[in-house]
N, C-alpha and C positions, 0 to 999 in steps of 0.2 A: 775718806773709806780704803783701808788696805785691802790688800787679797785676804780672803776667808780663809785657806790655807794655811797662808801663811801667818794670821793672827792668828789661826789655833795652834798651831810649830811654836811659835814664840811664846805663849802663854800654856802651853801643853794641855789643851783642852782636850778632856777625853769625852764626849756626847754621852750623856748615861740614856739608857733606853725606856728605862722605867718613867723619865718626866717626856720622853715622846721627842725627844730633840732634834727637829730637822732645820739647819739652818737654809734659809731660801737665799741662792745666790745669783740668780737670774736678775740683772736689774732693768731689764723691760718689764718684767711680771711685775716687781715692787713698784714700776713705775703706774704702771694699770693699775694695781691696787689702792694708789695713793689718789689716782684720778677718780677711782669710784667711788672715795669717798668726798669729794668734791670741798677739800680745805683750802680753807684760806687763814689771813692772818685774824680774824674774828675767831675762830676754833682752839679751843683745848680740846686735845687728842689723847685720850687711855690708849697706851700703845700695852699689849700684853704679851710677855714674853717674847720679851726686845732680843734677846742674845747677846752679841755681841756688836750689833746696832745698823745693819743693814739696810732695815727699813727706815728706823726712828732718822737717819741725817734725812732723806727725804722726807718725811715727816716734819721734821725741824725748820725743811728750808719753806715748809708752806704754813705751817700753823702759826699762831699766836702764841703757844704753848705746849708741850708737850711731856707727860707724865709717861716713862717710860718703867715699868711694870716688871721686874725678873726675879724668877725664884732660885735660881740658881746663885750662890755668892760666889763661885768658880768664873763666873762670866764678867763678875762687877769689874774688876780690874781692865780689861779687854773692852770692856763695853765704854767705860769712862774714857781711855786712850782715843777711842774712835768717835768719842765726843766732845772731846776735849775743844773749846772755842767757842762752842755751841750757847749762849747764855739762855735760851729760854726753854732747856730740858732739865727734868727733875728725875731722878734715878732714882727708884725704889724698891731694895730688893724685901721684895715680900711676897707673899701668896697669896694670889687674886681674891682666891675664895674665901679667903678669912680676913681681908684687907675689908676695914672699913672704910669705904668709898666716899661715902659723905660728909667726913669727919677728916679723914687723911687726904682727899683729892679735893670736893669738887667745894667746902666750905673753905681752903686754905687759899684754893687758887683762881675759883670762878669769880668771885665776889672781893668788889672794892673795899675801901675802909667802911664806907658808907651804907651796905650793905647791897650794891648794883650791878648785878649782874654784867661782869665785861667779857666773858666768852658763852658761845655755844658749846655743846660736849658732844663729843664723837668717838666713838671707837673703833681702834683699825687695830687688828691681830691677825697672824700665822699661829692659829691655837695647837696645841699638843693634842692629836687626834682622841688618847685614850680617855678626854676629860673635857671635850667640846659640848657638850650639851649642859652640863653644870655650869660650866662661866657664861653660856649664853644667857640660859635662864636666870642667874643671878641678875646679868643686868637689863633684862626684860622684866623682872619683876619686881625689881629694886624701886622703881617710881625717881630715877636719879635725872628726869628731865635731858633725857638723851635725842638726840634729833636722828642720830643713821649710827648705825654700825656696819663693818666690812668687815669680813672675817677670812683668812683661808682655811678651809675645813677638808676633810674626808670627803669625796665628792655623793657617797652614798647618803650621806646626812644630807647633805646640799638638798640631795634629789627628795629625802624625805621631808624636808622643811619648805620647801617649794611645791610638795605635792597637790593635786584635786583630789576632790571625792570622787571615789571607785579605783582608783589603781592600788597598784600592790604596793607601794610606799607612804601612801595615804595613812593615818597614823595617830597617836596622841602627841607627839613631837609636832604634825604639820597643825594639829590645831589650835595647839599653845602658844608656837610662835607666829598664827596669824593670827591671834586675838589681838597680841601685842603689836602686831608690827605687817609691814606687807613685804616679804622675802621675795628677791630678786635673783636668779643664778646668772651671774655676770660672765664670766667665762673658765673655763678650765685649765688646769694648769699639771703638765705632764712631769715626773719622776726624776728624770736630769736635769731639774731647775733646783735641787735641793741638795745640801750634804749632808749627810749619808741618802740615799735616793729612798724616798719611803717606798711598800712595799701595796701601797694602795695610789689612787689616781686622786686628784686636789681638783677642789671647784673655789671659786671667789664668789661668798652670797654677800649681799646688800641688804639690811633691814632699814627701812624707813619706820620708826616708830611711829606709831598710831596717838596722835593725841587725844582722837575719844575712841574709846573701843567699836570695832564694829556692831557689836549686839550688845541688848542693854540686859544687864540680868539681875534677879532680884538677890542672889544671892554667889558669888565666883566661888569660893571655895566648892560650894556644892556642884556648880557647874563642871570644875576643872576632876571631882568625885566620880558625876556623871561617863566624862571622857574617859577614864583609866579603866571605869568598869568597863566602858562599852568596848574598845581594844583588851580590855582584858584577855579574853579570850575570844581572838579573830574568830574561829570556826564556827562558836556560837552565834544563834540568834541575838536580835538586840533583848528581846525577854527573859532569855534564859542567863546570857551575859550580865545584865542589870541586877535581876533575882538570887543569882550565884554568885555576885561581888560579896556580898556581907555587908555593904553600905549604907542598904536602903530597908526600910523597914514597911517594904511592900511584900506581898503577894502576888501572884501571877496573874490572876484576873485584875489586880488594878495594873499592875502596869498597861497588861494589855489595854484598859481602859484607857487608859494616858494617854499612850502611844495612837490608838484610833481617834483621841479625839484633837489629835495634833496632827493626821493627815501621814503617819508614819504606818507602814506597812508592821504587822508583829514577826515576821519573817524575816525582816530584812537586819545587814549586820550592822554592826558602827562605821564601817568603812565607807557607807555608800553615803553618809549623812552630812550636808552642809555646817558650816560654822551658826549657823542661822537655826539648823532644827537640831543643833547642838542647844543652842540658848535657850529653843522653846520646851524641851524634852528636860532642861534642868529647872526652868521657871514653872513647869509644872509639878515639877517632883516638890520645888520650895511651900512646905507649909505655912502659911502666912497666922503670924499670933493676933 
């Protein structure tokens, strides 16, 4: 692994602000991130935004296989040089949001010729902060058999993911992430650990994917519509937020009756409800045929 600034100069790399590019250059932080994922030779690791390979080399030293996904084609030559000689890495110059993960990664590399799974799947990434949530939700919603995900993200977003009911950070993202996984903030990272320095603080978060959802739902899509409606107008009570959302064919009296039947006060707000209460609410909205 060469010096980041020397490599950038050699390849005339100009980081693109629109892609949210900030290279992590602190080796101790890189090691801590990889440690958090508890990677071993039985793992296939998908790395999103490999850059010039600062973390990719450390992943390759521990994993069975690494799939390095990098959108910026200008970084591929430097990435290839840094990873030269490492035989367990596949570089994909692609947009992770457009990539068919099952066809292009999982089916190709996780199974042997007999169809037997040979690798567990983990995801590790220093994510571009402007597009953090769509990337994380793609992995969470896709049912890809992923065990663990470790991300470097904006501290504010990490706080929201791990937030508990009743706090200012608790919202739709909190409930969605906690439906699919158990989020844990691992450690914070200062701006000076990056080139260029980001204008915000960063946090490494670990998501242990739930093998079984924490709540039983009649209709998952309805569950997430209820969540979206409940947080869509944070200053409004649940009754008004649900009735004004346009998602449900129920009047105020019907909504009040539903809330009463499951023990929720009609003047409560969405940020006070637990994921269990949201499941009870959405199941009560479900109309069995």
